[in-house]
C-alpha positions as CSV (number, residue, x, y, z in Angstrom):
1,M,0.0,0.0,0.2
2,K,0.9,3.4,-0.7
3,T,2.0,5.9,1.6
4,A,0.3,9.8,1.1
5,V,1.5,12.7,4.0
6,L,-0.8,15.9,3.9
7,F,1.5,18.4,4.9
8,G,0.3,21.6,6.1
9,D,-2.1,23.5,8.5
10,S,-5.1,24.0,10.3
11,I,-7.1,23.7,7.4
12,T,-5.4,20.0,6.6
13,A,-5.4,19.4,10.1
14,G,-9.7,19.7,10.0
15,A,-9.8,23.0,12.2
16,L,-14.0,23.6,12.7
17,V,-15.1,20.3,11.0
18,Q,-16.0,16.8,12.7
19,E,-13.3,14.8,12.0
20,N,-15.0,12.6,9.5
21,E,-15.9,16.0,6.9
22,R,-12.0,16.5,6.8
23,Y,-10.5,16.5,3.6
24,M,-8.3,13.8,3.9
25,V,-11.1,11.3,4.9
26,H,-12.7,12.1,1.0
27,L,-9.5,11.3,0.0
28,E,-9.3,7.8,1.6
29,K,-12.6,6.6,0.4
30,A,-11.6,8.1,-2.9
31,F,-8.3,6.0,-2.4
32,P,-8.8,3.0,-0.7
33,D,-5.3,1.4,-1.6
34,I,-3.3,4.7,-0.3
35,Q,-2.9,5.2,3.6
36,F,-3.0,8.7,3.6
37,V,-1.3,10.3,7.0
38,N,-2.2,14.1,8.3
39,K,0.7,16.1,9.2
40,G,-1.5,19.1,9.0
41,V,-0.7,21.6,12.0
42,P,-3.1,24.2,13.3
43,G,-1.3,27.9,13.0
44,H,1.8,26.8,11.0
45,T,3.5,28.9,8.2
46,S,6.1,26.8,5.7
47,S,8.7,28.0,7.5
48,Q,7.2,26.1,10.9
49,G,6.4,23.2,8.8
50,R,10.1,22.8,7.9
51,E,11.3,23.1,11.1
52,R,9.1,20.0,11.6
53,F,10.1,18.3,8.0
54,E,12.2,16.1,8.9
55,T,10.4,14.6,11.3
56,D,7.0,14.6,10.0
57,V,7.4,13.8,6.1
58,M,10.9,12.6,5.3
59,E,11.5,9.6,8.1
60,L,7.9,8.4,7.2
61,S,9.6,8.2,3.2
62,P,5.9,8.8,1.2
63,D,5.4,7.4,-1.9
64,L,2.8,10.9,-2.3
65,C,2.7,13.9,-0.5
66,V,0.2,16.8,-0.9
67,I,1.6,20.4,-0.1
68,F,-0.6,22.8,1.2
69,F,0.7,25.9,3.3
70,G,0.5,29.7,3.1
71,M,-2.6,30.7,4.5
72,N,-0.5,31.3,7.7
73,D,1.7,32.6,5.8
74,T,0.5,35.6,4.3
75,A,-1.0,37.4,7.5
76,C,1.4,40.6,8.0
77,D,0.7,41.1,11.6
78,A,4.3,42.7,12.2
79,G,3.5,45.5,9.7
80,V,2.5,47.2,6.8
81,N,3.8,44.4,3.9
82,M,5.4,42.5,6.4
83,P,4.2,38.9,6.1
84,K,5.2,35.6,8.8
85,V,6.8,34.5,6.0
86,T,8.2,36.5,2.7
87,P,7.3,35.7,-0.9
88,E,11.0,35.0,-1.3
89,Q,10.8,32.7,1.6
90,Y,7.7,31.0,0.7
91,E,9.6,29.7,-2.6
92,A,12.8,28.6,-1.0
93,N,10.8,26.5,1.6
94,L,8.5,24.9,-1.3
95,Q,12.0,24.8,-3.3
96,H,13.4,22.6,-0.1
97,F,10.2,20.1,0.4
98,V,9.8,19.6,-3.5
99,S,13.9,18.9,-3.8
100,S,13.9,16.8,-0.4
101,L,10.9,14.8,-1.8
102,Q,11.7,14.1,-5.3
103,S,15.5,13.4,-3.9
104,I,13.8,10.0,-3.1
105,G,11.6,9.6,-5.4
106,C,8.4,10.5,-3.4
107,R,6.0,12.2,-5.9
108,I,4.2,15.6,-5.2
109,V,1.3,17.7,-5.1
110,L,1.3,21.9,-4.4
111,C,-1.5,23.6,-3.4
112,T,-2.6,27.3,-4.2
113,I,-4.4,29.3,-1.0
114,F,-8.1,29.7,-1.3
115,H,-9.8,33.5,-1.2
116,V,-10.9,33.9,2.4
117,I,-14.2,36.6,3.8
118,E,-12.2,39.6,4.1
119,G,-14.9,41.7,6.4
120,D,-13.3,44.3,8.1
121,E,-12.3,45.8,11.5
122,Q,-15.1,44.7,13.2
123,S,-15.5,40.9,11.7
124,Y,-13.5,38.2,10.4
125,Y,-10.3,38.2,8.7
126,Y,-9.5,42.6,9.6
127,S,-10.6,42.7,12.6
128,R,-7.8,40.0,13.7
129,H,-5.6,40.9,11.5
130,P,-5.3,44.9,10.3
131,K,-6.3,45.8,7.0
132,E,-3.8,48.6,6.5
133,N,-0.9,46.6,6.5
134,F,-2.2,45.0,3.3
135,V,-0.7,47.6,0.5
136,N,0.7,45.9,-1.9
137,P,-0.9,44.2,-3.3
138,P,-4.0,45.3,-1.9
139,G,-5.7,43.1,0.7
140,I,-5.1,39.6,1.7
141,N,-7.0,38.6,-0.9
142,G,-4.5,40.0,-2.9
143,W,-1.7,38.2,-1.1
144,L,-3.0,35.5,-1.4
145,D,-3.1,34.8,-5.4
146,L,0.9,36.1,-4.9
147,Y,1.4,33.2,-2.9
148,S,-0.5,31.2,-5.3
149,E,1.7,31.8,-8.4
150,I,4.6,31.4,-6.4
151,V,3.0,27.9,-6.3
152,K,1.7,27.2,-9.7
153,R,5.5,28.4,-10.5
154,A,6.8,26.2,-8.3
155,A,4.9,23.3,-9.5
156,E,6.1,24.4,-13.3
157,Q,9.5,24.3,-12.1
158,Y,10.0,21.4,-10.8
159,G,7.5,19.0,-12.5
160,T,5.1,17.9,-9.6
161,E,1.4,17.9,-10.0
162,L,-0.7,21.1,-8.7
163,A,-4.9,21.7,-6.9
164,D,-5.8,24.8,-8.1
165,L,-7.8,25.7,-5.1
166,N,-7.0,29.3,-5.7
167,E,-8.8,29.5,-8.3
168,S,-11.5,26.4,-8.2
169,F,-13.2,28.2,-5.1
170,K,-12.9,31.3,-7.4
171,E,-14.7,29.6,-10.1
172,Y,-17.6,28.4,-7.9
173,I,-18.0,31.3,-7.0
174,R,-18.3,33.1,-10.9
175,D,-21.1,29.8,-11.0
176,G,-23.6,31.3,-8.8
177,G,-21.9,30.1,-5.3
178,R,-21.2,32.1,-2.0
179,Q,-18.2,32.3,-0.2
180,E,-20.2,30.6,2.8
181,D,-21.0,27.7,1.4
182,L,-17.1,26.9,1.3
183,L,-16.2,28.8,4.8
184,I,-16.9,28.9,8.4
185,S,-18.7,31.8,8.9
186,L,-21.4,33.2,11.6
187,E,-24.1,32.0,8.7
188,N,-23.3,28.5,9.0
189,G,-20.8,27.7,12.6
190,G,-21.5,31.4,14.8
191,I,-18.5,32.6,14.3
192,D,-16.7,35.1,12.1
193,D,-14.4,33.1,10.7
194,G,-14.1,33.2,6.9
195,V,-10.5,30.8,6.7
196,H,-10.9,27.3,7.4
197,P,-12.6,25.4,5.1
198,T,-16.8,23.8,5.6
199,P,-17.7,20.3,5.4
200,K,-18.6,21.4,1.7
201,G,-15.6,23.3,1.3
202,H,-13.5,20.2,2.1
203,V,-15.4,18.0,-0.2
204,R,-14.7,21.1,-2.9
205,I,-10.7,20.5,-1.7
206,A,-10.3,16.6,-1.7
207,H,-12.0,16.7,-5.4
208,E,-9.6,19.5,-6.3
209,I,-6.4,17.1,-4.8
210,S,-7.9,13.9,-6.2
211,K,-7.6,14.9,-9.9
212,P,-3.8,15.3,-9.8
213,L,-3.1,12.6,-7.3
214,R,-4.9,10.0,-9.9
215,K,-2.1,11.1,-12.2
216,L,0.6,9.8,-9.6
217,I,-0.9,6.0,-8.9
């Protein structure tokens, strides 16, 4: 049986949904011959992931690895245009993950980062992260687009597969859906989160990851 590591943050860990609603569970159902190992840690950036990469991922010698970081990397809490992880360091972290895994024959899916519910200083994202710090590019979703472009570039440069969650969630909105369908909100969860996926959001994530994963098995 092949082993696949899901390497990421609280979205991978399944924060704010039941264990049987996490995207990992949907992947397990879709790929019963793969053993999935969840290595998502809430709050982690790609740099924090890099600190645990050897023990959490490399020591398992996985056949497959799905890498999904960026939501925490882009938070500009320290000041204007001062993300927790700079675009340059984010790209370097992805390069380190990919080159290390490819050296042991592991095949990789890189994930882009979907938009959040931005809100204002009273609710949702900007109530926790000052809006005025997200200047260039403007707004947190502009930063998520920027880091998603880095992911896409890395996938092309290093020959990995890509799960374009950023585009998938945008497509859902263009087709008449609402962010509140896919992200935890006051309406559906009683909290102004706007970052973590709903059960429906996890289904969509699993669907998007399944497409490139099928190419690798």
